[in-house]
C-alpha positions in Angstrom: 0.0 0.0 0.0 2.9 2.4 0.7 4.1 2.1 -2.9 0.7 2.9 -4.3 0.4 6.0 -2.1 3.8 7.2 -3.2 2.9 6.6 -6.8 -0.4 8.5 -6.5 1.4 11.3 -4.6 4.1 11.5 -7.3 1.6 11.5 -10.1 -0.4 14.4 -8.4 2.7 16.5 -7.8 4.0 15.9 -11.4 0.5 16.8 -12.8 0.5 20.1 -10.8 4.0 21.0 -12.0 3.1 20.3 -15.6 -0.2 22.1 -15.3 1.4 25.1 -13.7 4.2 25.2 -16.3 1.8 24.9 -19.2 -0.5 27.5 -17.8 2.3 30.0 -17.4 4.0 29.4 -20.7 3.6 32.0 -23.3 4.0 31.2 -27.0 6.7 33.2 -28.8 4.4 33.6 -31.8 1.8 36.3 -31.5 -1.7 35.2 -31.0 -3.8 37.6 -33.1 -7.0 37.0 -31.3 -5.8 37.4 -27.7 -8.1 39.6 -25.6 -10.7 39.6 -28.3 -8.7 41.7 -30.8 -10.5 42.3 -34.0 -8.8 41.8 -37.4 -10.2 43.6 -40.3 -9.2 43.1 -43.9 -10.4 44.8 -47.1 -12.6 42.7 -49.4 -12.7 43.2 -53.1 -16.3 44.4 -53.8 -16.4 42.3 -57.0 -16.0 39.1 -54.8 -19.1 39.8 -52.8 -21.5 38.6 -55.5 -23.2 35.3 -54.8 -21.9 33.3 -57.7 -18.5 32.4 -59.3 -17.7 30.6 -62.5 -15.1 28.1 -61.4 -14.3 25.5 -58.8 -10.6 24.6 -58.4 -9.6 21.3 -56.9 -6.0 20.9 -55.7 -4.0 18.8 -53.3 -3.0 20.2 -49.9 0.7 19.8 -50.5 2.4 23.0 -49.1 5.2 22.7 -51.7 2.7 23.8 -54.4 0.3 26.1 -52.5 1.8 29.4 -53.4 2.5 28.5 -57.0 -1.1 27.2 -57.3 -2.5 30.5 -56.1 -0.4 32.4 -58.6 -1.3 30.1 -61.4 -5.0 30.3 -60.6 -5.1 34.1 -60.0 -2.6 35.3 -62.7 -2.3 32.7 -65.4 -6.0 31.5 -65.4 -7.2 35.0 -64.5 -9.6 33.7 -61.9 -8.8 36.0 -59.0 -11.9 36.5 -56.8 -14.0 34.3 -59.1 -13.5 30.7 -57.9 -14.2 28.3 -55.1 -11.3 26.2 -53.9 -11.4 22.7 -52.6 -8.0 21.5 -51.3 -7.9 17.8 -50.2 -5.0 15.4 -49.8 -4.4 13.7 -53.1 -6.8 15.8 -55.0 -7.9 13.4 -57.8 -6.7 10.3 -55.9 -9.7 10.7 -53.6 -11.9 11.7 -56.5 -11.4 8.5 -58.5 -11.3 6.2 -55.4 -14.8 4.7 -55.1 -14.4 4.7 -51.2 -13.9 8.4 -51.0 -15.6 9.6 -54.2 -19.0 10.5 -52.7 -17.4 12.7 -50.0 -15.6 14.7 -52.7 -18.7 14.9 -54.8 -20.8 16.1 -51.9 -18.4 19.1 -51.4 -18.4 19.6 -55.1 -22.2 19.6 -55.2 -22.4 22.4 -52.7 -20.2 24.6 -54.8 -22.2 23.9 -58.0 -25.6 24.5 -56.3 -24.6 27.6 -54.3 -22.3 29.4 -56.7 -23.5 28.3 -60.2 -20.2 26.7 -61.2 -19.8 26.0 -64.9 -16.1 25.3 -65.0 -13.8 23.0 -62.9 -10.0 23.2 -62.8 -8.2 20.1 -61.3 -4.5 20.3 -60.5 -2.6 17.2 -59.5 1.1 17.0 -59.0 4.2 14.7 -59.2 5.4 13.1 -55.9 1.9 13.1 -54.3 1.9 11.5 -50.9 -1.6 10.1 -51.4 -0.2 7.9 -54.1 2.8 7.0 -51.9 5.1 9.5 -53.6 7.1 9.2 -56.8 9.0 6.1 -55.4 5.8 4.0 -55.5 5.5 4.2 -59.3 8.8 2.7 -60.2 9.6 5.3 -62.9 8.8 8.9 -63.9 7.0 7.7 -67.0 4.7 5.4 -65.0 4.0 8.2 -62.5 3.2 10.7 -65.2 0.9 8.2 -67.1 -0.9 7.1 -64.0 -1.6 10.6 -62.7 -2.6 11.8 -66.2 -4.9 8.8 -66.6 -6.5 9.6 -63.2 -6.9 13.2 -64.1 -8.8 12.1 -67.2 -11.0 9.7 -65.1 -11.8 12.5 -62.7 -12.8 14.7 -65.7 -15.0 12.0 -67.1 -16.7 11.4 -63.7 -17.5 15.1 -63.4 -18.8 15.4 -66.9 -20.9 12.2 -66.4 -22.5 13.8 -63.4 -22.6 17.4 -64.7 -22.6 17.2 -68.5 -22.5 21.0 -69.1 -19.3 21.5 -67.1 -16.0 22.6 -68.8 -13.3 20.6 -67.0 -9.6 21.6 -67.4 -6.9 19.3 -65.9 -3.3 20.1 -65.1 -0.2 18.2 -64.0 2.4 20.1 -62.0 6.0 19.3 -61.2 8.8 20.9 -59.3 11.7 21.8 -61.5 15.2 23.1 -60.6 16.2 26.2 -62.7 19.7 27.2 -61.8 19.5 27.9 -58.0 15.7 28.3 -57.9 12.9 25.7 -57.7 10.0 26.5 -60.0 6.6 24.8 -60.5 5.7 23.8 -64.1 2.0 23.4 -65.0 1.1 21.2 -67.9 -2.4 21.2 -69.3 -3.5 17.6 -70.0 -5.7 17.1 -73.1 
């Protein structure tokens, strides 16, 4: 019984020390909402309308996030005129029968609320949902598989929504001298 009391006492003391330490620890990063601070940003008046033309579907991979935004806003000229669904694996979950309905349910919301008539799907090389590039055995196999899956995703969307225009893109990281760039290839 003496060992149990010591163990319980030790656990209680340790818990109090950890709790006190955590309660008094301040993060070094600023918390923008401490003390009910209000954050106000300017909204483009054009983006306040109730519809948009396009839904963009991308993977969540952080390596491509900034380039995706630039590509969507600047190259495709969609700034303030698109919904964006970002999910792990992008098309991997779209063509997988086990997860397809979940993706379609999110897609259906965008179509019905915002009158979507165009979809842009962007998938990338070395996607973790597929197990990364190493799981394909070769660059050619990876390219052919992902392009085939992009085409399947496009077919599934058009089958369900025949009036949609669906554009598909494959993106890769490329070294250019000392900079890493993202290349977007439109898939026919």
